C-alpha positions, 0 to 999 in steps of 0.5 A: 511536485507531488501535491500535499493533499496526495502525500497526506491521502497515501500517508494516511493509507500507510498509517491505517494499514500499519495500524491494521485498520482496514476500513481507514485504509479502504477509505483512501481507495476508490471502490473499484481499487486495483492492488496488487497481491505481494504474497502470491502474485496477480492483483485483487479487486475493490475494497472486498478483494483488499480486505480478503487479501490483507486479512488472510495476510496478517494471519501469516506474516506481520508487514510494516510499511513506512514511506520514505520519499515521494515523487511523480512520474512522467505520467503523474503517478505518485512514486513512494519509496518504501521501507518494508519490514515483513516479520513472521508472527513470532516477530523473526524478520523475514525481509528488510528492505526498500522498495517502490510503490507507484500509485495511480490517483482519481478523485482524490483516491487511489485507483491503483498501486504497483510494487516495484522491486 
């Protein structure tokens, strides 16, 4: 079973992301976090990398991610079923789908996240 504190941490990260509160989201992450670049591929590193990536992303699209389910895998990582809706800046829906986000936590903060289609 996933710990309540881990779920609350991850929920706070999603709430901050959806509110475009970069500082609030970064407060849930290790300073040297590894984060997927879902637009161009690859990974960004650290708070500065995530800030730069999200700032660029939000200038092009309007994503909203809602965690629906929480589970834990055999390695102790938190698997979140996420309803993802991506709109262009005029509001037109570009994507509406379910994806999985896989989190590794360390010291009660997010160490890394992976996207599973």
